[in-house]
N, C-alpha and C positions, 0 to 999 in steps of 0.2 A: 432144297437149295443148303448147297453147303454153305457154311459158315466156320468164323474163328471164333471161340467162344470168348477170349480172352481181351478181340477186340470191338466184336457184335454182340454188342450189351440192350440195344431195343430196336424192335420190329418196325418201321414207323406203319400205319391204318388209317388210312380215308374210309369210312364208313356210316353212312344215312348225311350226307354234310359236315361232320367232325373228322377232324385232325385228333390221333394218340399218337402216345410213341408204348408200345407195349416191350413189359421185360421179357429177356431172353432167359429161358430157364430149364436147367438138367432137368429131362427124367430120366435117363439111365448113360454109359458112355458112349452109347452109339445116339439117340437122340436129346433135341434140345425144342422147346415148343415157346410159339412165343404168347405168354401170357395174356387170356381177354377176360379179366373180370371187367364185369358192369355195377357190381355192390361199390355203392357210396356215390355212383356216379350218375348224378339224375340227369344230367344234360343229355347225355348219352343214350341212356336209361330210354328215355322221353321220346328222343329225334330217331332211335333203332325201332319202337316198339309204331312206332307213326309209320315208318318205312314198312315195316316186317305187315301192317294194316293194308295197305296199298294191294298185296301181295296175297293176302287171307283168302283161302276159299270158303264158300259157304261151309256154315258150322253151326252148331247149335251151342257149345261148349269146348274149352280152351283148359288141355292140363300140362303139365310139367311135371320134373322130376326134380326134387332137392337134390343141391337148394340154389347154384347159379339161376336158374331158371324164374325163380321165384318175382324178384320184381320187373323181369322180362311178363312175365307173364300179368302181372299185377297191370302192371302199366300198360299192354293191351286191350285188357277188360275195362279199366278204367275211361280209355278214350272211343271205345266200342262202347260206353254207356249199360255194360254187362256187368251184374251185380255177383257173377258165378263165375269161380273159374277151381279145379283142381290141383292137386300136388300129390303125388308120389312119393310118399316118405321114404328115409332111409331108418329108420326104425318104426314099432308100433305106439302106438301112444295114449296112453288112457283111455282117453273119449272116443279112440277107434270100436266099431260093434264090428265081429266078424272080421278082422284084419284079414287079405286075401293079400300074397305075396311072390314076384320073382324076383330073382340071382339075377346080375350083373355085373360086369367085368369093364371097369374105364380107364382108357387111355392116364386117364389123373389122378388115379385112385390105386395103390400098392396091389389090395386086397381086395376080395369080391365082395360087392356089396348086396343087402335086400333091398329093393324098394316093396314099399306095401300100401296100401288103401284100402277105405273100408266098406262097408256095407251100402253107405248113403253114396259114396261114391258112385260105388257098383252102379246102382238106382238111378243114378243122375247120369250115364251115360248109356244105358240098356236102351239100344234100340238107334242112341242120337246117333248126327256127325259131330266125330271129335279129331279137334287139331292139335297134335304134340305140339308146344312151343319149347324150346330150348336155347340156350345163347352160343354154343360151338358146336358142330357135328364133326368127328373127327373119324374114330374105329364106329360108331352106331350103335353099340354093346346100346347105354342109357337108351336111345334112342328106338332100341330093339325089344329091350324088357317093359319102355313104359308102351308100348304099340299091343306088345304082349297083354300084359294090365287088359287093354281098352277091349282088343277081342275076348278075351275071355268075359268081360264084364256085358257082352253082348253089342260094347258099341262099336263105329264105324268109322276107320279112321277116314277122316275126310283131308288130312293134311300134316304134312312134317315139316317144319319152319325153325329154320335159327337165324342168328344174326349172320354168322361165320360158319362155311365149312374146312374144314382142316386138312392140307394134306390129300389123299385120294377120294374125300366124301366130294370134292368139286364134280367129280364126273359123276352120280348118283344125278337118275333122272328123277328118284322119287322122291324129291329135300326141295324149297324153297329156301332159298337165302340171300341174304344182299351182299355178302363181298367173302372172298376165298383169302386164306392165309396158309402159307406152306411147312410141312413139316421142315425141320431144322438140324440137318447134318455137320458133324464137326468136320472139318478139312481132316484130310490123314496125310 
């Protein structure tokens, strides 16, 4: 979608029965995005979790990448009455036993990142149906990294879900999402 970034300051979004105005943020000279952040928005997180649960495939455990997917996966697990979910962390933590890592390059991150899970997380996924949850899927790089972690742990990817599919992600047949948002390009 072409925009004039000087006048197009927010992008209107209706999702899970709620309306939000997303701030338009510059990624680089040729690309802007509508920034979707669920941190601090309990109403939005709760409503989106409920709508994603309606589309949730059969599973044994949920996983997300740190950090914006955390409140969503927590709320989904809470509403489902599940007592455990997993987080692929951006850095190894002291409590991790034998951390396992994969690299990822995301559209919203300037440099490559590494995601980590520990041996207990690997054991929680081995032979289990795992659903990957995220807030937004755009390039799919973060999703791919978590999928790789799940498969290397011996888990079975039972589904990939997000609140929003951004840009061409709307055409992917392997993801479940609630709404689409476009990539925004400055008018020339």
